[in-house]
PDB file of N, CA, C and O in Angstrom:
ATOM      1  N   MET A   1      17.391 -23.421 -13.461  1.00  0.00           N
ATOM      2  CA  MET A   1      17.121 -22.326 -12.554  1.00  0.00           C
ATOM      3  C   MET A   1      16.015 -22.758 -11.594  1.00  0.00           C
ATOM      4  O   MET A   1      15.004 -23.314 -12.022  1.00  0.00           O
ATOM      5  N   SER A   2      16.198 -22.507 -10.321  1.00  0.00           N
ATOM      6  CA  SER A   2      15.204 -22.918  -9.339  1.00  0.00           C
ATOM      7  C   SER A   2      14.084 -21.888  -9.244  1.00  0.00           C
ATOM      8  O   SER A   2      14.284 -20.698  -9.488  1.00  0.00           O
ATOM      9  N   ARG A   3      12.911 -22.375  -8.883  1.00  0.00           N
ATOM     10  CA  ARG A   3      11.738 -21.511  -8.745  1.00  0.00           C
ATOM     11  C   ARG A   3      11.821 -20.761  -7.426  1.00  0.00           C
ATOM     12  O   ARG A   3      12.151 -21.341  -6.391  1.00  0.00           O
ATOM     13  N   VAL A   4      11.522 -19.474  -7.467  1.00  0.00           N
ATOM     14  CA  VAL A   4      11.560 -18.628  -6.281  1.00  0.00           C
ATOM     15  C   VAL A   4      10.226 -18.756  -5.556  1.00  0.00           C
ATOM     16  O   VAL A   4       9.169 -18.690  -6.183  1.00  0.00           O
ATOM     17  N   ASN A   5      10.271 -18.939  -4.240  1.00  0.00           N
ATOM     18  CA  ASN A   5       9.055 -19.068  -3.444  1.00  0.00           C
ATOM     19  C   ASN A   5       8.699 -17.696  -2.873  1.00  0.00           C
ATOM     20  O   ASN A   5       9.191 -17.311  -1.812  1.00  0.00           O
ATOM     21  N   TYR A   6       7.841 -16.964  -3.582  1.00  0.00           N
ATOM     22  CA  TYR A   6       7.448 -15.625  -3.156  1.00  0.00           C
ATOM     23  C   TYR A   6       6.612 -15.670  -1.881  1.00  0.00           C
ATOM     24  O   TYR A   6       6.658 -14.746  -1.068  1.00  0.00           O
ATOM     25  N   ASP A   7       5.848 -16.751  -1.711  1.00  0.00           N
ATOM     26  CA  ASP A   7       4.996 -16.876  -0.526  1.00  0.00           C
ATOM     27  C   ASP A   7       5.805 -16.960   0.760  1.00  0.00           C
ATOM     28  O   ASP A   7       5.318 -16.572   1.822  1.00  0.00           O
ATOM     29  N   ALA A   8       7.014 -17.454   0.680  1.00  0.00           N
ATOM     30  CA  ALA A   8       7.856 -17.577   1.868  1.00  0.00           C
ATOM     31  C   ALA A   8       8.518 -16.248   2.248  1.00  0.00           C
ATOM     32  O   ALA A   8       9.091 -16.123   3.331  1.00  0.00           O
ATOM     33  N   MET A   9       8.436 -15.269   1.362  1.00  0.00           N
ATOM     34  CA  MET A   9       9.063 -13.966   1.606  1.00  0.00           C
ATOM     35  C   MET A   9       8.121 -13.050   2.380  1.00  0.00           C
ATOM     36  O   MET A   9       6.903 -13.101   2.205  1.00  0.00           O
ATOM     37  N   SER A  10       8.693 -12.221   3.228  1.00  0.00           N
ATOM     38  CA  SER A  10       7.910 -11.173   3.879  1.00  0.00           C
ATOM     39  C   SER A  10       7.593 -10.107   2.827  1.00  0.00           C
ATOM     40  O   SER A  10       8.153 -10.126   1.731  1.00  0.00           O
ATOM     41  N   ASN A  11       6.712  -9.198   3.156  1.00  0.00           N
ATOM     42  CA  ASN A  11       6.393  -8.111   2.223  1.00  0.00           C
ATOM     43  C   ASN A  11       7.645  -7.321   1.866  1.00  0.00           C
ATOM     44  O   ASN A  11       7.866  -6.994   0.700  1.00  0.00           O
ATOM     45  N   ALA A  12       8.462  -7.017   2.867  1.00  0.00           N
ATOM     46  CA  ALA A  12       9.685  -6.242   2.628  1.00  0.00           C
ATOM     47  C   ALA A  12      10.666  -7.033   1.759  1.00  0.00           C
ATOM     48  O   ALA A  12      11.298  -6.474   0.863  1.00  0.00           O
ATOM     49  N   GLU A  13      10.787  -8.324   2.026  1.00  0.00           N
ATOM     50  CA  GLU A  13      11.699  -9.159   1.230  1.00  0.00           C
ATOM     51  C   GLU A  13      11.227  -9.252  -0.217  1.00  0.00           C
ATOM     52  O   GLU A  13      12.033  -9.176  -1.144  1.00  0.00           O
ATOM     53  N   LEU A  14       9.924  -9.415  -0.406  1.00  0.00           N
ATOM     54  CA  LEU A  14       9.386  -9.499  -1.764  1.00  0.00           C
ATOM     55  C   LEU A  14       9.596  -8.194  -2.512  1.00  0.00           C
ATOM     56  O   LEU A  14       9.940  -8.196  -3.694  1.00  0.00           O
ATOM     57  N   ARG A  15       9.390  -7.086  -1.824  1.00  0.00           N
ATOM     58  CA  ARG A  15       9.604  -5.776  -2.445  1.00  0.00           C
ATOM     59  C   ARG A  15      11.066  -5.613  -2.860  1.00  0.00           C
ATOM     60  O   ARG A  15      11.357  -5.192  -3.979  1.00  0.00           O
ATOM     61  N   GLU A  16      11.972  -5.947  -1.959  1.00  0.00           N
ATOM     62  CA  GLU A  16      13.409  -5.837  -2.261  1.00  0.00           C
ATOM     63  C   GLU A  16      13.804  -6.774  -3.404  1.00  0.00           C
ATOM     64  O   GLU A  16      14.581  -6.401  -4.282  1.00  0.00           O
ATOM     65  N   TYR A  17      13.260  -7.997  -3.384  1.00  0.00           N
ATOM     66  CA  TYR A  17      13.558  -8.950  -4.455  1.00  0.00           C
ATOM     67  C   TYR A  17      13.116  -8.379  -5.804  1.00  0.00           C
ATOM     68  O   TYR A  17      13.865  -8.411  -6.781  1.00  0.00           O
ATOM     69  N   PHE A  18      11.881  -7.854  -5.841  1.00  0.00           N
ATOM     70  CA  PHE A  18      11.401  -7.311  -7.106  1.00  0.00           C
ATOM     71  C   PHE A  18      12.248  -6.129  -7.571  1.00  0.00           C
ATOM     72  O   PHE A  18      12.549  -6.011  -8.759  1.00  0.00           O
ATOM     73  N   LEU A  19      12.635  -5.250  -6.637  1.00  0.00           N
ATOM     74  CA  LEU A  19      13.447  -4.096  -7.023  1.00  0.00           C
ATOM     75  C   LEU A  19      14.794  -4.519  -7.608  1.00  0.00           C
ATOM     76  O   LEU A  19      15.356  -3.815  -8.448  1.00  0.00           O
ATOM     77  N   LYS A  20      15.310  -5.664  -7.168  1.00  0.00           N
ATOM     78  CA  LYS A  20      16.584  -6.167  -7.696  1.00  0.00           C
ATOM     79  C   LYS A  20      16.392  -6.995  -8.967  1.00  0.00           C
ATOM     80  O   LYS A  20      17.333  -7.177  -9.740  1.00  0.00           O
ATOM     81  N   HIS A  21      15.172  -7.495  -9.180  1.00  0.00           N
ATOM     82  CA  HIS A  21      14.877  -8.352 -10.338  1.00  0.00           C
ATOM     83  C   HIS A  21      13.664  -7.801 -11.084  1.00  0.00           C
ATOM     84  O   HIS A  21      12.628  -8.461 -11.172  1.00  0.00           O
ATOM     85  N   ARG A  22      13.795  -6.610 -11.609  1.00  0.00           N
ATOM     86  CA  ARG A  22      12.663  -5.898 -12.205  1.00  0.00           C
ATOM     87  C   ARG A  22      12.068  -6.587 -13.431  1.00  0.00           C
ATOM     88  O   ARG A  22      10.938  -6.283 -13.811  1.00  0.00           O
ATOM     89  N   LYS A  23      12.784  -7.483 -14.041  1.00  0.00           N
ATOM     90  CA  LYS A  23      12.245  -8.179 -15.210  1.00  0.00           C
ATOM     91  C   LYS A  23      11.487  -9.446 -14.826  1.00  0.00           C
ATOM     92  O   LYS A  23      10.928 -10.118 -15.693  1.00  0.00           O
ATOM     93  N   ASP A  24      11.464  -9.773 -13.555  1.00  0.00           N
ATOM     94  CA  ASP A  24      10.755 -10.960 -13.068  1.00  0.00           C
ATOM     95  C   ASP A  24       9.264 -10.620 -12.937  1.00  0.00           C
ATOM     96  O   ASP A  24       8.818 -10.088 -11.920  1.00  0.00           O
ATOM     97  N   GLU A  25       8.515 -10.940 -13.984  1.00  0.00           N
ATOM     98  CA  GLU A  25       7.090 -10.601 -14.000  1.00  0.00           C
ATOM     99  C   GLU A  25       6.299 -11.343 -12.930  1.00  0.00           C
ATOM    100  O   GLU A  25       5.313 -10.818 -12.414  1.00  0.00           O
ATOM    101  N   ALA A  26       6.723 -12.559 -12.593  1.00  0.00           N
ATOM    102  CA  ALA A  26       6.032 -13.323 -11.553  1.00  0.00           C
ATOM    103  C   ALA A  26       6.209 -12.642 -10.196  1.00  0.00           C
ATOM    104  O   ALA A  26       5.278 -12.617  -9.391  1.00  0.00           O
ATOM    105  N   ALA A  27       7.388 -12.095  -9.938  1.00  0.00           N
ATOM    106  CA  ALA A  27       7.628 -11.378  -8.680  1.00  0.00           C
ATOM    107  C   ALA A  27       6.776 -10.122  -8.626  1.00  0.00           C
ATOM    108  O   ALA A  27       6.205  -9.795  -7.586  1.00  0.00           O
ATOM    109  N   PHE A  28       6.694  -9.427  -9.736  1.00  0.00           N
ATOM    110  CA  PHE A  28       5.868  -8.222  -9.799  1.00  0.00           C
ATOM    111  C   PHE A  28       4.407  -8.559  -9.532  1.00  0.00           C
ATOM    112  O   PHE A  28       3.736  -7.863  -8.770  1.00  0.00           O
ATOM    113  N   GLN A  29       3.917  -9.611 -10.150  1.00  0.00           N
ATOM    114  CA  GLN A  29       2.522 -10.019  -9.958  1.00  0.00           C
ATOM    115  C   GLN A  29       2.282 -10.451  -8.511  1.00  0.00           C
ATOM    116  O   GLN A  29       1.241 -10.127  -7.940  1.00  0.00           O
ATOM    117  N   ALA A  30       3.217 -11.166  -7.916  1.00  0.00           N
ATOM    118  CA  ALA A  30       3.080 -11.588  -6.513  1.00  0.00           C
ATOM    119  C   ALA A  30       3.025 -10.369  -5.602  1.00  0.00           C
ATOM    120  O   ALA A  30       2.246 -10.338  -4.650  1.00  0.00           O
ATOM    121  N   TYR A  31       3.850  -9.363  -5.891  1.00  0.00           N
ATOM    122  CA  TYR A  31       3.856  -8.138  -5.087  1.00  0.00           C
ATOM    123  C   TYR A  31       2.537  -7.388  -5.244  1.00  0.00           C
ATOM    124  O   TYR A  31       1.975  -6.921  -4.253  1.00  0.00           O
ATOM    125  N   LEU A  32       2.036  -7.266  -6.467  1.00  0.00           N
ATOM    126  CA  LEU A  32       0.749  -6.603  -6.693  1.00  0.00           C
ATOM    127  C   LEU A  32      -0.383  -7.346  -5.985  1.00  0.00           C
ATOM    128  O   LEU A  32      -1.273  -6.721  -5.408  1.00  0.00           O
ATOM    129  N   ASN A  33      -0.351  -8.667  -6.029  1.00  0.00           N
ATOM    130  CA  ASN A  33      -1.384  -9.445  -5.350  1.00  0.00           C
ATOM    131  C   ASN A  33      -1.381  -9.171  -3.845  1.00  0.00           C
ATOM    132  O   ASN A  33      -2.441  -9.058  -3.230  1.00  0.00           O
ATOM    133  N   ARG A  34      -0.209  -9.066  -3.265  1.00  0.00           N
ATOM    134  CA  ARG A  34      -0.126  -8.761  -1.828  1.00  0.00           C
ATOM    135  C   ARG A  34      -0.697  -7.381  -1.531  1.00  0.00           C
ATOM    136  O   ARG A  34      -1.452  -7.210  -0.575  1.00  0.00           O
ATOM    137  N   ILE A  35      -0.342  -6.414  -2.337  1.00  0.00           N
ATOM    138  CA  ILE A  35      -0.835  -5.050  -2.120  1.00  0.00           C
ATOM    139  C   ILE A  35      -2.357  -5.020  -2.238  1.00  0.00           C
ATOM    140  O   ILE A  35      -3.031  -4.377  -1.433  1.00  0.00           O
ATOM    141  N   ASN A  36      -2.891  -5.706  -3.225  1.00  0.00           N
ATOM    142  CA  ASN A  36      -4.330  -5.693  -3.452  1.00  0.00           C
ATOM    143  C   ASN A  36      -5.107  -6.464  -2.387  1.00  0.00           C
ATOM    144  O   ASN A  36      -6.315  -6.267  -2.256  1.00  0.00           O
ATOM    145  N   GLN A  37      -4.458  -7.325  -1.635  1.00  0.00           N
ATOM    146  CA  GLN A  37      -5.120  -8.078  -0.574  1.00  0.00           C
ATOM    147  C   GLN A  37      -5.258  -7.266   0.709  1.00  0.00           C
ATOM    148  O   GLN A  37      -6.047  -7.618   1.587  1.00  0.00           O
ATOM    149  N   ARG A  38      -4.506  -6.200   0.819  1.00  0.00           N
ATOM    150  CA  ARG A  38      -4.581  -5.365   2.021  1.00  0.00           C
ATOM    151  C   ARG A  38      -5.924  -4.646   2.061  1.00  0.00           C
ATOM    152  O   ARG A  38      -6.386  -4.129   1.044  1.00  0.00           O
ATOM    153  N   PRO A  39      -6.545  -4.615   3.227  1.00  0.00           N
ATOM    154  CA  PRO A  39      -7.814  -3.889   3.313  1.00  0.00           C
ATOM    155  C   PRO A  39      -7.571  -2.383   3.191  1.00  0.00           C
ATOM    156  O   PRO A  39      -6.573  -1.853   3.679  1.00  0.00           O
ATOM    157  N   LEU A  40      -8.506  -1.718   2.530  1.00  0.00           N
ATOM    158  CA  LEU A  40      -8.419  -0.263   2.404  1.00  0.00           C
ATOM    159  C   LEU A  40      -8.911   0.389   3.688  1.00  0.00           C
ATOM    160  O   LEU A  40      -9.874  -0.071   4.302  1.00  0.00           O
ATOM    161  N   ARG A  41      -8.259   1.437   4.075  1.00  0.00           N
ATOM    162  CA  ARG A  41      -8.676   2.212   5.227  1.00  0.00           C
ATOM    163  C   ARG A  41      -9.308   3.485   4.691  1.00  0.00           C
ATOM    164  O   ARG A  41      -8.622   4.319   4.100  1.00  0.00           O
ATOM    165  N   ILE A  42     -10.603   3.640   4.890  1.00  0.00           N
ATOM    166  CA  ILE A  42     -11.318   4.820   4.415  1.00  0.00           C
ATOM    167  C   ILE A  42     -11.017   5.971   5.375  1.00  0.00           C
ATOM    168  O   ILE A  42     -11.268   5.867   6.576  1.00  0.00           O
ATOM    169  N   ILE A  43     -10.482   7.061   4.842  1.00  0.00           N
ATOM    170  CA  ILE A  43     -10.122   8.179   5.717  1.00  0.00           C
ATOM    171  C   ILE A  43     -11.155   9.292   5.698  1.00  0.00           C
ATOM    172  O   ILE A  43     -11.251  10.050   6.663  1.00  0.00           O
ATOM    173  N   ALA A  44     -11.928   9.410   4.628  1.00  0.00           N
ATOM    174  CA  ALA A  44     -12.939  10.470   4.554  1.00  0.00           C
ATOM    175  C   ALA A  44     -13.835  10.228   3.349  1.00  0.00           C
ATOM    176  O   ALA A  44     -13.415   9.644   2.350  1.00  0.00           O
ATOM    177  N   SER A  45     -15.066  10.684   3.459  1.00  0.00           N
ATOM    178  CA  SER A  45     -15.951  10.650   2.300  1.00  0.00           C
ATOM    179  C   SER A  45     -15.924  12.047   1.668  1.00  0.00           C
ATOM    180  O   SER A  45     -15.547  13.021   2.320  1.00  0.00           O
ATOM    181  N   LEU A  46     -16.310  12.132   0.447  1.00  0.00           N
ATOM    182  CA  LEU A  46     -16.245  13.419  -0.256  1.00  0.00           C
ATOM    183  C   LEU A  46     -17.178  14.463   0.345  1.00  0.00           C
ATOM    184  O   LEU A  46     -16.929  15.662   0.222  1.00  0.00           O
ATOM    185  N   ASN A  47     -18.241  14.022   0.989  1.00  0.00           N
ATOM    186  CA  ASN A  47     -19.194  14.953   1.588  1.00  0.00           C
ATOM    187  C   ASN A  47     -18.857  15.292   3.035  1.00  0.00           C
ATOM    188  O   ASN A  47     -19.607  16.020   3.686  1.00  0.00           O
ATOM    189  N   ASP A  48     -17.760  14.785   3.541  1.00  0.00           N
ATOM    190  CA  ASP A  48     -17.355  15.001   4.931  1.00  0.00           C
ATOM    191  C   ASP A  48     -16.941  16.467   5.128  1.00  0.00           C
ATOM    192  O   ASP A  48     -16.100  16.973   4.386  1.00  0.00           O
ATOM    193  N   PRO A  49     -17.524  17.151   6.120  1.00  0.00           N
ATOM    194  CA  PRO A  49     -17.150  18.556   6.340  1.00  0.00           C
ATOM    195  C   PRO A  49     -15.687  18.725   6.771  1.00  0.00           C
ATOM    196  O   PRO A  49     -15.121  19.806   6.606  1.00  0.00           O
ATOM    197  N   ASP A  50     -15.077  17.686   7.314  1.00  0.00           N
ATOM    198  CA  ASP A  50     -13.673  17.736   7.734  1.00  0.00           C
ATOM    199  C   ASP A  50     -12.754  17.039   6.736  1.00  0.00           C
ATOM    200  O   ASP A  50     -11.672  16.577   7.098  1.00  0.00           O
ATOM    201  N   PHE A  51     -13.184  16.965   5.492  1.00  0.00           N
ATOM    202  CA  PHE A  51     -12.448  16.246   4.452  1.00  0.00           C
ATOM    203  C   PHE A  51     -10.984  16.682   4.377  1.00  0.00           C
ATOM    204  O   PHE A  51     -10.086  15.845   4.470  1.00  0.00           O
ATOM    205  N   ASP A  52     -10.735  17.984   4.208  1.00  0.00           N
ATOM    206  CA  ASP A  52      -9.367  18.487   4.043  1.00  0.00           C
ATOM    207  C   ASP A  52      -8.493  18.140   5.247  1.00  0.00           C
ATOM    208  O   ASP A  52      -7.355  17.694   5.093  1.00  0.00           O
ATOM    209  N   GLU A  53      -9.030  18.346   6.428  1.00  0.00           N
ATOM    210  CA  GLU A  53      -8.267  18.072   7.644  1.00  0.00           C
ATOM    211  C   GLU A  53      -7.911  16.588   7.751  1.00  0.00           C
ATOM    212  O   GLU A  53      -6.778  16.248   8.092  1.00  0.00           O
ATOM    213  N   LYS A  54      -8.871  15.702   7.462  1.00  0.00           N
ATOM    214  CA  LYS A  54      -8.620  14.264   7.562  1.00  0.00           C
ATOM    215  C   LYS A  54      -7.582  13.805   6.545  1.00  0.00           C
ATOM    216  O   LYS A  54      -6.738  12.963   6.852  1.00  0.00           O
ATOM    217  N   VAL A  55      -7.643  14.350   5.348  1.00  0.00           N
ATOM    218  CA  VAL A  55      -6.661  13.986   4.319  1.00  0.00           C
ATOM    219  C   VAL A  55      -5.271  14.474   4.730  1.00  0.00           C
ATOM    220  O   VAL A  55      -4.290  13.747   4.575  1.00  0.00           O
ATOM    221  N   GLN A  56      -5.182  15.688   5.248  1.00  0.00           N
ATOM    222  CA  GLN A  56      -3.896  16.219   5.681  1.00  0.00           C
ATOM    223  C   GLN A  56      -3.314  15.391   6.830  1.00  0.00           C
ATOM    224  O   GLN A  56      -2.110  15.137   6.856  1.00  0.00           O
ATOM    225  N   VAL A  57      -4.153  14.968   7.775  1.00  0.00           N
ATOM    226  CA  VAL A  57      -3.692  14.131   8.881  1.00  0.00           C
ATOM    227  C   VAL A  57      -3.153  12.801   8.353  1.00  0.00           C
ATOM    228  O   VAL A  57      -2.103  12.335   8.792  1.00  0.00           O
ATOM    229  N   ALA A  58      -3.873  12.197   7.412  1.00  0.00           N
ATOM    230  CA  ALA A  58      -3.430  10.931   6.840  1.00  0.00           C
ATOM    231  C   ALA A  58      -2.091  11.088   6.119  1.00  0.00           C
ATOM    232  O   ALA A  58      -1.231  10.212   6.211  1.00  0.00           O
ATOM    233  N   ILE A  59      -1.915  12.186   5.412  1.00  0.00           N
ATOM    234  CA  ILE A  59      -0.645  12.445   4.721  1.00  0.00           C
ATOM    235  C   ILE A  59       0.481  12.621   5.732  1.00  0.00           C
ATOM    236  O   ILE A  59       1.566  12.065   5.559  1.00  0.00           O
ATOM    237  N   ARG A  60       0.226  13.395   6.791  1.00  0.00           N
ATOM    238  CA  ARG A  60       1.252  13.590   7.824  1.00  0.00           C
ATOM    239  C   ARG A  60       1.627  12.261   8.481  1.00  0.00           C
ATOM    240  O   ARG A  60       2.805  12.009   8.732  1.00  0.00           O
ATOM    241  N   GLN A  61       0.645  11.414   8.760  1.00  0.00           N
ATOM    242  CA  GLN A  61       0.922  10.118   9.371  1.00  0.00           C
ATOM    243  C   GLN A  61       1.788   9.260   8.464  1.00  0.00           C
ATOM    244  O   GLN A  61       2.717   8.596   8.923  1.00  0.00           O
ATOM    245  N   LYS A  62       1.479   9.278   7.182  1.00  0.00           N
ATOM    246  CA  LYS A  62       2.265   8.478   6.242  1.00  0.00           C
ATOM    247  C   LYS A  62       3.695   9.009   6.133  1.00  0.00           C
ATOM    248  O   LYS A  62       4.645   8.227   6.090  1.00  0.00           O
ATOM    249  N   LEU A  63       3.852  10.322   6.088  1.00  0.00           N
ATOM    250  CA  LEU A  63       5.191  10.913   6.028  1.00  0.00           C
ATOM    251  C   LEU A  63       5.984  10.607   7.294  1.00  0.00           C
ATOM    252  O   LEU A  63       7.173  10.298   7.225  1.00  0.00           O
ATOM    253  N   GLU A  64       5.333  10.694   8.438  1.00  0.00           N
ATOM    254  CA  GLU A  64       6.001  10.397   9.705  1.00  0.00           C
ATOM    255  C   GLU A  64       6.426   8.932   9.767  1.00  0.00           C
ATOM    256  O   GLU A  64       7.524   8.617  10.225  1.00  0.00           O
ATOM    257  N   ALA A  65       5.562   8.051   9.310  1.00  0.00           N
ATOM    258  CA  ALA A  65       5.902   6.629   9.294  1.00  0.00           C
ATOM    259  C   ALA A  65       7.099   6.378   8.373  1.00  0.00           C
ATOM    260  O   ALA A  65       7.969   5.565   8.687  1.00  0.00           O
ATOM    261  N   ALA A  66       7.138   7.074   7.243  1.00  0.00           N
ATOM    262  CA  ALA A  66       8.262   6.920   6.318  1.00  0.00           C
ATOM    263  C   ALA A  66       9.558   7.435   6.940  1.00  0.00           C
ATOM    264  O   ALA A  66      10.616   6.828   6.776  1.00  0.00           O
ATOM    265  N   ARG A  67       9.471   8.549   7.650  1.00  0.00           N
ATOM    266  CA  ARG A  67      10.662   9.093   8.325  1.00  0.00           C
ATOM    267  C   ARG A  67      11.185   8.148   9.392  1.00  0.00           C
ATOM    268  O   ARG A  67      12.394   8.042   9.597  1.00  0.00           O
ATOM    269  N   ASN A  68      10.271   7.458  10.075  1.00  0.00           N
ATOM    270  CA  ASN A  68      10.659   6.549  11.145  1.00  0.00           C
ATOM    271  C   ASN A  68      11.019   5.163  10.645  1.00  0.00           C
ATOM    272  O   ASN A  68      11.363   4.281  11.431  1.00  0.00           O
ATOM    273  N   GLY A  69      10.940   4.975   9.344  1.00  0.00           N
ATOM    274  CA  GLY A  69      11.299   3.682   8.770  1.00  0.00           C
ATOM    275  C   GLY A  69      10.280   2.600   9.045  1.00  0.00           C
ATOM    276  O   GLY A  69      10.608   1.414   9.006  1.00  0.00           O
ATOM    277  N   SER A  70       9.061   2.984   9.319  1.00  0.00           N
ATOM    278  CA  SER A  70       8.008   2.013   9.603  1.00  0.00           C
ATOM    279  C   SER A  70       7.693   1.203   8.363  1.00  0.00           C
ATOM    280  O   SER A  70       7.639   1.737   7.255  1.00  0.00           O
ATOM    281  N   ASN A  71       7.485  -0.093   8.558  1.00  0.00           N
ATOM    282  CA  ASN A  71       7.078  -0.960   7.453  1.00  0.00           C
ATOM    283  C   ASN A  71       5.574  -1.147   7.424  1.00  0.00           C
ATOM    284  O   ASN A  71       5.070  -2.019   6.717  1.00  0.00           O
ATOM    285  N   GLN A  72       4.856  -0.340   8.182  1.00  0.00           N
ATOM    286  CA  GLN A  72       3.408  -0.449   8.219  1.00  0.00           C
ATOM    287  C   GLN A  72       2.835  -0.017   6.877  1.00  0.00           C
ATOM    288  O   GLN A  72       3.092   1.099   6.426  1.00  0.00           O
ATOM    289  N   PRO A  73       2.062  -0.888   6.234  1.00  0.00           N
ATOM    290  CA  PRO A  73       1.442  -0.494   4.975  1.00  0.00           C
ATOM    291  C   PRO A  73       0.264   0.432   5.222  1.00  0.00           C
ATOM    292  O   PRO A  73      -0.520   0.223   6.148  1.00  0.00           O
ATOM    293  N   PHE A  74       0.148   1.433   4.407  1.00  0.00           N
ATOM    294  CA  PHE A  74      -0.995   2.334   4.473  1.00  0.00           C
ATOM    295  C   PHE A  74      -1.731   2.205   3.166  1.00  0.00           C
ATOM    296  O   PHE A  74      -1.311   2.762   2.152  1.00  0.00           O
ATOM    297  N   ASN A  75      -2.802   1.490   3.181  1.00  0.00           N
ATOM    298  CA  ASN A  75      -3.657   1.351   2.011  1.00  0.00           C
ATOM    299  C   ASN A  75      -4.883   2.194   2.275  1.00  0.00           C
ATOM    300  O   ASN A  75      -5.867   1.703   2.830  1.00  0.00           O
ATOM    301  N   THR A  76      -4.841   3.442   1.890  1.00  0.00           N
ATOM    302  CA  THR A  76      -5.932   4.349   2.206  1.00  0.00           C
ATOM    303  C   THR A  76      -6.683   4.720   0.945  1.00  0.00           C
ATOM    304  O   THR A  76      -6.160   4.654  -0.167  1.00  0.00           O
ATOM    305  N   ALA A  77      -7.912   5.108   1.156  1.00  0.00           N
ATOM    306  CA  ALA A  77      -8.746   5.520   0.034  1.00  0.00           C
ATOM    307  C   ALA A  77      -9.786   6.498   0.532  1.00  0.00           C
ATOM    308  O   ALA A  77     -10.091   6.572   1.722  1.00  0.00           O
ATOM    309  N   LEU A  78     -10.304   7.225  -0.392  1.00  0.00           N
ATOM    310  CA  LEU A  78     -11.443   8.085  -0.104  1.00  0.00           C
ATOM    311  C   LEU A  78     -12.690   7.295  -0.454  1.00  0.00           C
ATOM    312  O   LEU A  78     -12.681   6.482  -1.378  1.00  0.00           O
ATOM    313  N   GLU A  79     -13.745   7.534   0.276  1.00  0.00           N
ATOM    314  CA  GLU A  79     -15.003   6.884  -0.053  1.00  0.00           C
ATOM    315  C   GLU A  79     -15.448   7.375  -1.412  1.00  0.00           C
ATOM    316  O   GLU A  79     -15.333   8.567  -1.698  1.00  0.00           O
ATOM    317  N   PRO A  80     -15.952   6.493  -2.258  1.00  0.00           N
ATOM    318  CA  PRO A  80     -16.418   6.946  -3.571  1.00  0.00           C
ATOM    319  C   PRO A  80     -17.587   7.914  -3.421  1.00  0.00           C
ATOM    320  O   PRO A  80     -18.385   7.817  -2.489  1.00  0.00           O
ATOM    321  N   LYS A  81     -17.662   8.834  -4.349  1.00  0.00           N
ATOM    322  CA  LYS A  81     -18.747   9.811  -4.338  1.00  0.00           C
ATOM    323  C   LYS A  81     -20.063   9.100  -4.580  1.00  0.00           C
ATOM    324  O   LYS A  81     -20.171   8.243  -5.456  1.00  0.00           O
ATOM    325  N   ASP A  82     -21.056   9.465  -3.798  1.00  0.00           N
ATOM    326  CA  ASP A  82     -22.379   8.875  -3.965  1.00  0.00           C
ATOM    327  C   ASP A  82     -22.922   9.240  -5.328  1.00  0.00           C
ATOM    328  O   ASP A  82     -22.829  10.387  -5.766  1.00  0.00           O
ATOM    329  N   GLN A  83     -23.484   8.259  -5.988  1.00  0.00           N
ATOM    330  CA  GLN A  83     -24.087   8.484  -7.303  1.00  0.00           C
ATOM    331  C   GLN A  83     -25.518   8.965  -7.095  1.00  0.00           C
ATOM    332  O   GLN A  83     -26.348   8.214  -6.584  1.00  0.00           O
ATOM    333  N   ASP A  84     -25.816  10.181  -7.472  1.00  0.00           N
ATOM    334  CA  ASP A  84     -27.164  10.732  -7.301  1.00  0.00           C
ATOM    335  C   ASP A  84     -28.029  10.440  -8.498  1.00  0.00           C
ATOM    336  O   ASP A  84     -29.196  10.830  -8.527  1.00  0.00           O
TER     337      ASP A  84
END
């Protein structure tokens, strides 16, 4: 059996490959590594007065991108709560 070159695959190709070969642990790990390498986009901090609005906007943007078939990754996060 020949070795699969995950590095040569695009993100979409790697995702599709893994979905078709769910028992391929190396493919799963390669996909997780790619996801974890994406920079996080901070959308709001917990103390932000516009927290709810910013989260709702981010959700709408992600839903719209999904409807349009966009392959743009959205790696979003909330800023961690400040430790007092």
